[in-house]
C-alpha positions in Angstrom: 9.3 14.0 -12.3 8.3 13.2 -8.7 6.6 10.0 -9.8 6.7 7.2 -12.3 3.8 4.8 -12.9 4.1 1.5 -14.7 1.1 -0.5 -16.0 2.1 -4.2 -16.0 3.0 -7.2 -13.9 4.8 -6.3 -10.8 7.6 -8.9 -11.0 8.4 -8.0 -14.6 8.5 -4.3 -13.9 10.6 -4.6 -10.7 13.1 -6.7 -12.5 13.9 -3.8 -14.8 14.5 -1.3 -12.0 18.0 -0.5 -10.7 19.4 -1.6 -7.3 19.0 0.7 -4.3 16.5 3.0 -6.0 13.9 3.3 -3.2 13.8 4.2 0.4 10.6 2.5 1.4 8.3 -0.2 0.0 4.7 0.6 1.1 2.1 -1.6 -0.5 -1.3 -3.3 -0.2 -0.9 -6.6 -2.1 -4.0 -8.8 -2.9 -4.5 -10.7 0.4 -5.9 -13.8 -1.3 -8.1 -14.1 1.7 -11.7 -13.2 2.2 -13.3 -16.5 2.9 -13.9 -19.1 5.6 -12.7 -22.0 3.4 -10.0 -22.6 0.8 -12.7 -22.9 -1.8 -14.2 -19.5 -0.9 -10.8 -17.9 -1.1 -9.8 -19.3 -4.4 -13.1 -19.4 -6.4 -14.5 -15.9 -5.7 -13.4 -12.7 -7.3 -12.1 -9.7 -5.4 -15.4 -7.9 -6.1 -17.4 -10.8 -4.6 -15.1 -10.9 -1.5 -14.6 -7.2 -0.7 -17.1 -4.9 -2.4 -19.4 -3.2 0.1 -22.9 -2.1 -0.6 -22.0 1.6 0.1 -20.2 2.0 -3.3 -22.2 4.5 -5.3 -21.0 3.1 -8.6 -19.6 -0.1 -10.1 -16.1 -0.9 -9.0 -14.1 -3.0 -11.5 -12.5 -6.2 -10.4 -8.7 -6.8 -10.1 -6.5 -9.8 -10.7 -4.2 -11.8 -8.4 -6.9 -12.6 -5.8 -7.3 -16.4 -6.2 -4.0 -18.0 -5.1 -4.0 -20.8 -2.5 -1.9 -20.4 0.6 1.3 -21.9 -0.7 1.1 -20.0 -4.0 0.5 -16.7 -2.2 3.4 -17.3 0.2 5.7 -18.2 -2.8 4.6 -15.1 -4.8 5.0 -12.7 -1.9 8.5 -14.1 -1.1 9.5 -13.7 -4.8 8.3 -10.1 -5.1 9.6 -9.0 -1.7 13.0 -10.5 -2.6 13.0 -8.3 -5.7 11.8 -5.3 -3.6 14.7 -6.0 -1.2 17.2 -5.6 -4.0 15.6 -2.2 -4.9 15.7 -0.9 -1.4 18.6 1.0 0.1 20.3 -0.4 3.2 18.3 0.9 6.2 15.2 1.3 4.0 11.8 -0.1 5.1 8.9 -2.2 3.9 5.3 -1.9 5.0 2.7 -4.5 3.8 -1.0 -4.5 4.6 -2.5 -7.8 5.4 -5.5 -9.3 7.2 -5.7 -11.7 10.1 -5.8 -14.8 7.9 -2.7 -14.0 6.0 -0.7 -12.4 8.8 1.5 -15.5 9.5 2.2 -16.0 5.8 3.1 -12.4 5.3 5.6 -12.4 8.2 7.1 -15.6 7.0 7.5 -14.3 3.4 9.0 -11.0 4.3 11.7 -12.7 6.4 12.3 -15.4 3.7 12.9 -12.5 1.3 15.8 -11.2 3.4 14.0 -8.4 5.4 14.4 -7.9 9.1 10.9 -8.1 10.6 10.3 -5.1 12.9 6.7 -5.6 14.1 3.0 -5.3 13.3 1.0 -2.0 13.1 -2.8 -2.0 13.4 -5.3 -0.1 11.2 -8.7 0.4 12.9 -11.7 0.9 10.7 -14.5 2.7 12.7 -17.3 2.1 10.2 -17.0 -1.7 10.1 -20.3 -3.6 10.4 -21.0 -5.1 13.8 -21.7 -8.9 13.8 -24.2 -10.3 16.2 -22.7 -12.8 18.6 -19.2 -12.1 17.3 -16.3 -9.7 17.6 -16.4 -7.0 14.9 -13.7 -7.4 12.2 -12.7 -3.8 12.2 -8.9 -4.2 12.2 -6.3 -4.9 9.5 -2.6 -5.1 10.0 0.6 -3.7 8.5 3.7 -5.8 8.8 6.8 -3.7 8.8 10.5 -4.6 8.2 13.8 -3.1 7.3 16.7 -3.9 5.0 19.3 -4.2 7.7 19.8 -1.7 10.6 17.9 1.6 10.6 19.8 4.9 10.9 17.3 6.9 13.0 19.4 10.0 12.6 18.6 10.0 8.8 14.9 10.3 9.5 14.3 11.1 13.2 10.5 10.6 13.3 8.3 9.2 16.0 5.4 7.4 14.4 2.4 5.7 16.0 1.7 2.0 15.9 -2.1 2.4 15.7 -4.0 4.2 12.9 -7.8 4.8 12.8 -9.7 5.9 9.7 -12.6 4.5 7.7 -12.2 3.3 4.1 -13.4 5.8 1.5 -17.1 5.3 0.7 -19.6 6.4 -1.9 -18.2 8.3 -4.9 -14.9 8.8 -3.1 -14.2 5.0 -3.2 -12.5 4.3 -6.5 -11.0 0.9 -5.7 -12.4 -2.2 -4.1 -9.8 -2.2 -1.3 -8.9 1.5 -1.3 -7.0 2.8 1.7 -7.6 6.2 3.4 -5.1 8.8 2.3 -4.9 10.2 5.8 -3.5 6.8 7.0 -1.1 6.6 4.1 0.2 10.1 4.7 1.3 9.0 8.1 2.9 5.8 6.9 5.0 7.4 4.1 6.7 9.4 6.8 8.9 6.3 7.5 10.6 7.3 4.3 13.1 10.2 4.7 12.0 13.6 3.3 12.8 13.6 -0.4 13.1 9.8 -0.4 11.4 7.5 -2.9 8.4 5.2 -2.0 7.6 2.1 -4.1 4.1 0.5 -4.3 4.1 -2.5 -6.6 0.4 -3.1 -6.4 -0.7 0.6 -6.3 -4.4 0.2 -7.2 -5.9 3.7 -7.5 -2.8 5.3 -6.3 -3.5 6.3 -2.6 0.1 5.5 -1.5 1.5 7.6 -4.3 -0.9 10.5 -3.5 0.2 10.4 0.1 3.9 10.2 -0.8 3.7 13.3 -3.1 1.7 15.3 -0.5 4.4 14.5 2.1 7.3 15.5 -0.1 8.4 12.1 -1.3 8.9 10.7 -4.8 6.9 7.7 -5.9 7.3 4.6 -8.1 4.0 2.8 -8.7 3.1 -0.4 -10.5 -0.5 -1.5 -11.3 -1.5 -4.5 -13.4 -5.1 -3.5 -14.1 -5.3 -0.7 -16.7 -8.5 0.8 -15.4 -6.9 1.4 -12.0 -3.6 2.5 -13.5 -5.5 5.2 -15.3 -7.2 6.3 -12.1 -3.9 6.3 -10.3 -2.3 8.5 -13.0 -5.0 11.1 -12.7 -4.9 11.1 -8.9 -1.1 11.5 -8.9 -1.2 14.4 -11.4 -3.8 16.1 -9.1 -1.6 15.6 -6.1 1.3 17.1 -8.0 -0.8 20.1 -8.9 -1.9 20.4 -5.2 1.7 20.4 -4.0 2.8 22.8 -6.7 0.1 25.3 -5.7 1.1 25.0 -2.0 4.8 25.5 -2.8 4.0 28.5 -5.0 2.0 30.0 -2.1 4.9 29.5 0.3 7.4 31.0 -2.0 5.3 34.0 -2.8 3.8 34.4 0.6 0.3 35.6 1.4 -0.8 39.0 0.1 -0.5 41.9 2.5 
């Protein structure tokens, strides 16, 4: 099967997976950010921090969003160390983060044994302007590799800047859902037919993108509500790719 989905704690699930089983780790971990003070970051829920008024229905909360700075850095180092074990030599890691947690993320990924390669930018056109301030319409993607990259294995030329708005209204199924259009470009860092891991997969956007781009997917999600949504979206993506493949094999009607 092109994907496997695990509902549970990421560290526990990853500990049970074999060495060298993935080509790329692409994930959007809880930022443990979203506040001007330490109290705001550790006392408010993810829903209070990140839910926008444009959601057409109630979006359930998710856990893991109330660690202080030291705890977050320690947790991220732990889980990225485990992810490093699972990733083939030459494989890659891409982690979303915001401006507050960018330094902690780059420290943790290096402490976990990865070679930090740079920072990509995700521009969000529909972000709300703020009077007298700069608009906060950019998030970041820290990327790294497990040792040297063999460019001949996957000779792609990928951009360093991505622009797309977060899904809104009924299309938004998770508080921090990422656009599939962006994720489809990012998963191309994994070689065709490779395996992408997302250990905080939420509603499954990374997995949907991976399947649509001809990659396999391993997903982990702690919150059952979102794991159920991810499963349905992944099955729909499989049906979409199966229909496309059938059309290619059969060819259009004369």
